[in-house]
C-alpha positions as CSV (number, residue, x, y, z in Angstrom):
1,M,-13.3,10.9,-1.2
2,A,-15.2,10.1,2.0
3,L,-13.8,7.5,4.3
4,A,-16.7,5.0,4.5
5,P,-17.1,4.6,0.7
6,A,-13.3,4.3,0.3
7,L,-13.1,1.6,3.0
8,R,-16.0,-0.3,1.4
9,R,-14.2,-0.3,-2.0
10,I,-11.0,-1.5,-0.4
11,A,-12.9,-4.3,1.4
12,A,-14.4,-5.2,-2.0
13,G,-10.9,-5.5,-3.5
14,E,-11.0,-2.2,-5.3
15,V,-7.6,-0.8,-4.2
16,P,-6.8,2.5,-5.9
17,D,-3.2,3.4,-6.7
18,V,-2.2,6.2,-4.4
19,R,-0.3,7.9,-7.3
20,R,-3.7,8.8,-8.8
21,V,-4.1,11.4,-6.1
22,R,-0.5,11.9,-5.0
23,L,1.5,12.2,-8.2
24,N,4.8,12.6,-6.3
25,C,4.4,9.4,-4.3
26,P,7.5,7.3,-4.8
27,A,6.8,4.1,-6.7
28,P,8.2,1.8,-3.9
29,V,5.8,3.5,-1.4
30,A,2.8,3.1,-3.7
31,E,3.7,-0.6,-4.3
32,L,4.0,-1.2,-0.6
33,L,0.5,0.3,0.0
34,L,-1.0,-1.7,-2.8
35,R,0.5,-4.9,-1.5
36,G,-0.6,-4.1,2.1
37,L,-4.2,-3.5,1.0
38,N,-4.3,-6.5,-1.4
39,P,-7.5,-8.5,-0.7
40,N,-5.6,-11.7,-1.1
41,P,-3.8,-12.5,2.2
42,R,-1.2,-14.5,0.3
43,R,-0.1,-11.4,-1.6
44,R,0.2,-9.2,1.5
45,L,3.3,-9.0,3.6
46,S,3.0,-11.7,6.2
47,S,3.8,-9.8,9.4
48,A,4.5,-6.4,11.0
49,R,8.2,-7.3,10.9
50,A,8.0,-7.8,7.1
51,V,6.3,-4.4,6.8
52,R,9.0,-2.8,8.9
53,E,11.7,-4.4,6.7
54,A,10.0,-3.3,3.6
55,I,9.8,0.3,4.9
56,G,13.5,0.1,5.9
57,N,14.4,-1.0,2.3
58,I,12.3,1.8,0.8
59,L,14.0,4.4,3.1
60,A,17.4,3.0,2.1
61,V,16.6,3.3,-1.6
62,L,15.1,6.8,-1.3
63,S,17.9,8.2,0.9
């Protein structure tokens, strides 16, 4: 998939699930990516700190 078309689809709200191309992607990581790319700002994490905390929680679960 070329970068420009992918970015246009994401901007249009068409966010693909990473597990369609990376079958071994852990569900919590895929969910974080989907949430981070959500076109609705209210559904995204509110800050870089919130993203950092979510990543920390994922690492704790996956370790």
